[in-house]
C-alpha positions as a Markdown table, in Angstrom:
| # | Residue | x | y | z |
|---|---|---|---|---|
| 1 | Met | 49.7 | -40.7 | -19.5 |
| 2 | Thr | 47.3 | -38.5 | -21.5 |
| 3 | Thr | 43.8 | -39.3 | -22.4 |
| 4 | Thr | 44.5 | -38.5 | -26.1 |
| 5 | Ala | 46.7 | -41.6 | -26.3 |
| 6 | Thr | 43.7 | -43.9 | -25.5 |
| 7 | Pro | 43.7 | -46.9 | -27.8 |
| 8 | Gln | 40.7 | -47.6 | -29.9 |
| 9 | Leu | 38.0 | -48.5 | -27.4 |
| 10 | Thr | 35.3 | -51.1 | -27.8 |
| 11 | Ala | 31.6 | -50.8 | -26.8 |
| 12 | Asp | 32.3 | -53.0 | -23.8 |
| 13 | Asp | 35.1 | -50.6 | -22.7 |
| 14 | Ile | 32.8 | -47.6 | -23.0 |
| 15 | Ser | 30.0 | -49.4 | -21.2 |
| 16 | Arg | 32.3 | -50.2 | -18.2 |
| 17 | Arg | 33.6 | -46.6 | -18.1 |
| 18 | Val | 30.0 | -45.2 | -18.1 |
| 19 | Leu | 29.1 | -47.6 | -15.3 |
| 20 | Lys | 32.2 | -46.5 | -13.3 |
| 21 | Leu | 31.1 | -42.8 | -13.8 |
| 22 | Ile | 27.6 | -43.6 | -12.6 |
| 23 | Glu | 28.8 | -45.5 | -9.6 |
| 24 | Gly | 30.7 | -42.5 | -8.2 |
| 25 | Leu | 27.9 | -40.0 | -8.8 |
| 26 | Lys | 26.0 | -38.7 | -5.8 |
| 27 | Ser | 24.1 | -36.1 | -7.8 |
| 28 | Ser | 24.2 | -34.5 | -11.2 |
| 29 | Asp | 26.0 | -31.5 | -9.7 |
| 30 | Gln | 29.2 | -33.6 | -10.0 |
| 31 | Leu | 28.9 | -33.8 | -13.7 |
| 32 | Thr | 31.7 | -31.4 | -14.6 |
| 33 | Pro | 34.1 | -31.8 | -17.5 |
| 34 | Glu | 36.9 | -32.6 | -15.1 |
| 35 | Tyr | 35.0 | -35.2 | -13.1 |
| 36 | Val | 33.7 | -37.0 | -16.3 |
| 37 | Glu | 37.2 | -37.1 | -17.7 |
| 38 | Gln | 38.7 | -38.3 | -14.5 |
| 39 | Gln | 36.1 | -41.1 | -14.1 |
| 40 | Thr | 36.0 | -42.3 | -17.7 |
| 41 | Gly | 39.6 | -41.6 | -18.8 |
| 42 | Leu | 38.1 | -40.0 | -22.0 |
| 43 | Ala | 39.2 | -36.7 | -23.4 |
| 44 | Ile | 36.2 | -34.3 | -22.9 |
| 45 | Gln | 35.6 | -31.3 | -25.1 |
| 46 | Arg | 33.6 | -28.3 | -24.3 |
| 47 | Ala | 30.8 | -27.2 | -26.7 |
| 48 | Ala | 31.5 | -23.9 | -28.5 |
| 49 | Gly | 29.4 | -21.1 | -27.0 |
| 50 | Arg | 27.9 | -23.3 | -24.3 |
| 51 | Ala | 29.9 | -23.3 | -21.1 |
| 52 | Asp | 27.5 | -25.8 | -19.6 |
| 53 | Ser | 27.7 | -28.4 | -22.4 |
| 54 | Phe | 30.6 | -30.8 | -22.9 |
| 55 | Gly | 31.2 | -34.4 | -24.0 |
| 56 | Thr | 33.0 | -36.9 | -26.2 |
| 57 | Gly | 32.2 | -39.6 | -28.8 |
| 58 | Ala | 33.8 | -41.8 | -31.3 |
| 59 | Gln | 33.2 | -44.4 | -34.0 |
| 60 | Leu | 33.3 | -47.9 | -32.6 |
| 61 | Thr | 32.6 | -50.0 | -35.7 |
| 62 | Pro | 31.5 | -49.2 | -39.2 |
| 63 | Asp | 27.9 | -49.2 | -38.1 |
| 64 | Trp | 28.1 | -47.8 | -34.5 |
| 65 | Ser | 29.5 | -44.9 | -32.6 |
| 66 | Tyr | 29.0 | -43.6 | -29.1 |
| 67 | Asn | 28.2 | -40.2 | -27.6 |
| 68 | Leu | 28.6 | -39.1 | -24.0 |
| 69 | Tyr | 27.7 | -35.6 | -23.3 |
| 70 | Val | 26.4 | -33.4 | -20.5 |
| 71 | Thr | 24.2 | -30.3 | -20.9 |
| 72 | Lys | 21.9 | -28.2 | -18.8 |
| 73 | Pro | 18.6 | -28.1 | -20.7 |
| 74 | Asp | 17.0 | -24.7 | -21.0 |
| 75 | Gly | 15.1 | -23.9 | -17.9 |
| 76 | Ala | 16.6 | -26.8 | -15.9 |
| 77 | Asp | 18.6 | -26.4 | -12.7 |
| 78 | Arg | 20.4 | -29.7 | -13.0 |
| 79 | Asn | 22.9 | -31.1 | -15.4 |
| 80 | Lys | 21.8 | -34.0 | -17.6 |
| 81 | Leu | 24.1 | -36.7 | -18.9 |
| 82 | Ile | 23.2 | -38.5 | -22.1 |
| 83 | Phe | 25.1 | -41.6 | -23.2 |
| 84 | Asp | 24.0 | -43.4 | -26.4 |
| 85 | Phe | 25.1 | -45.8 | -29.0 |
| 86 | Ser | 24.2 | -44.4 | -32.5 |
| 87 | Arg | 23.8 | -46.2 | -35.8 |
| 88 | Thr | 26.1 | -44.5 | -38.2 |
| 89 | Gly | 26.2 | -47.0 | -41.0 |
| 90 | Glu | 23.5 | -49.5 | -41.9 |
| 91 | Gly | 20.2 | -48.1 | -40.5 |
| 92 | Asn | 19.1 | -51.5 | -39.3 |
| 93 | Ala | 22.4 | -52.7 | -38.1 |
| 94 | Pro | 22.1 | -55.3 | -35.4 |
| 95 | Met | 23.2 | -54.3 | -31.9 |
| 96 | Ser | 25.5 | -57.3 | -31.5 |
| 97 | Ala | 28.6 | -55.2 | -31.9 |
| 98 | Ile | 27.7 | -53.0 | -28.9 |
| 99 | Cys | 25.9 | -55.5 | -26.8 |
| 100 | Gly | 28.8 | -57.3 | -25.1 |
| 101 | Val | 27.6 | -55.6 | -21.9 |
| 102 | Asp | 23.9 | -56.1 | -22.3 |
| 103 | Phe | 20.9 | -54.7 | -20.4 |
| 104 | Lys | 20.9 | -57.5 | -17.8 |
| 105 | Gln | 24.6 | -56.7 | -16.9 |
| 106 | Tyr | 23.9 | -53.0 | -16.7 |
| 107 | Ala | 20.8 | -53.6 | -14.5 |
| 108 | Glu | 22.7 | -55.9 | -12.2 |
| 109 | Ala | 25.6 | -53.4 | -11.9 |
| 110 | Leu | 23.2 | -50.5 | -11.2 |
| 111 | Lys | 21.3 | -52.5 | -8.5 |
| 112 | Gly | 24.6 | -53.4 | -7.0 |
| 113 | Met | 25.2 | -49.6 | -6.7 |
| 114 | Gly | 22.0 | -49.2 | -4.7 |
| 115 | Phe | 19.6 | -48.2 | -7.4 |
| 116 | Gln | 16.0 | -49.3 | -7.3 |
| 117 | Asp | 14.5 | -50.1 | -10.7 |
| 118 | Ser | 11.0 | -49.7 | -12.2 |
| 119 | Val | 9.6 | -50.0 | -15.7 |
| 120 | Ser | 7.9 | -47.4 | -17.8 |
| 121 | Tyr | 5.6 | -48.6 | -20.5 |
| 122 | Gly | 4.7 | -47.0 | -23.8 |
| 123 | Glu | 2.2 | -47.7 | -26.5 |
| 124 | His | 0.6 | -51.1 | -26.6 |
| 125 | Gly | 2.2 | -52.1 | -23.3 |
| 126 | Arg | 5.7 | -52.2 | -24.7 |
| 127 | Val | 8.6 | -51.3 | -22.4 |
| 128 | Asp | 9.6 | -47.7 | -23.1 |
| 129 | His | 12.5 | -47.5 | -20.6 |
| 130 | Tyr | 13.7 | -48.6 | -17.2 |
| 131 | Arg | 14.1 | -46.1 | -14.4 |
| 132 | Phe | 16.8 | -46.6 | -11.8 |
| 133 | Gln | 16.8 | -44.4 | -8.7 |
| 134 | Arg | 18.9 | -43.6 | -5.7 |
| 135 | Pro | 17.9 | -40.9 | -3.3 |
| 136 | Thr | 19.7 | -38.1 | -5.2 |
| 137 | Leu | 20.1 | -39.5 | -8.7 |
| 138 | Ser | 17.8 | -40.8 | -11.4 |
| 139 | Leu | 18.6 | -42.7 | -14.6 |
| 140 | Glu | 16.5 | -43.8 | -17.5 |
| 141 | Val | 17.8 | -46.7 | -19.5 |
| 142 | Tyr | 16.4 | -47.3 | -23.0 |
| 143 | Ile | 16.8 | -50.7 | -24.6 |
| 144 | Glu | 16.5 | -52.4 | -27.9 |
| 145 | Gly | 16.5 | -56.0 | -29.0 |
| 146 | Glu | 19.9 | -57.2 | -30.3 |
| 147 | Ser | 18.5 | -58.0 | -33.7 |
| 148 | Ser | 15.5 | -59.5 | -35.5 |
| 149 | Glu | 17.5 | -62.5 | -36.7 |
| 150 | Thr | 16.1 | -65.0 | -34.2 |
| 151 | Pro | 13.5 | -64.8 | -31.4 |
| 152 | Glu | 16.3 | -65.2 | -28.9 |
| 153 | Lys | 18.1 | -62.1 | -30.3 |
| 154 | Thr | 14.9 | -60.2 | -30.5 |
| 155 | Thr | 14.4 | -60.6 | -26.8 |
| 156 | His | 18.1 | -60.2 | -25.8 |
| 157 | His | 18.0 | -56.5 | -24.7 |
| 158 | Cys | 20.9 | -54.2 | -25.4 |
| 159 | Val | 21.3 | -50.7 | -24.0 |
| 160 | Lys | 20.7 | -48.0 | -26.6 |
| 161 | Met | 20.7 | -44.9 | -24.4 |
| 162 | Ile | 21.1 | -43.8 | -20.8 |
| 163 | Thr | 20.1 | -40.4 | -19.3 |
| 164 | Val | 21.2 | -39.3 | -15.9 |
| 165 | Glu | 19.7 | -36.5 | -13.9 |
């Protein structure tokens, strides 16, 4: 079976694959194209002219796509993985289509993998992101409310982006 024959994936599928990738990581040194492809089952492409950058992404719905890429930032000695859901259609599209695996489920899965969590606050005491740490691995998880349709959906947090170092 080849990864190019992968059927259209849902946001839930991608979320579960990213969690599987994170679960097996001991350090960001493992973030090679081969390892990411093996753990996620996604076809990984190398960036032209940047041997240390690679990734994948695809459209999920008319309003949402995902990106999963690894790069070594200038001056850094460690690889950095960035996974995000991006709005590609309606600029204020609700996150409902990509929130089947919500922040609560991500947090429970990460804690089950041995990560300790803490909160980082930004302006006016708003949550900026959550940090999850194990001895040799650190993640930042950025959240957003599902939508502004109802108070419940405003406070139902979805994962917008994860960085792994």
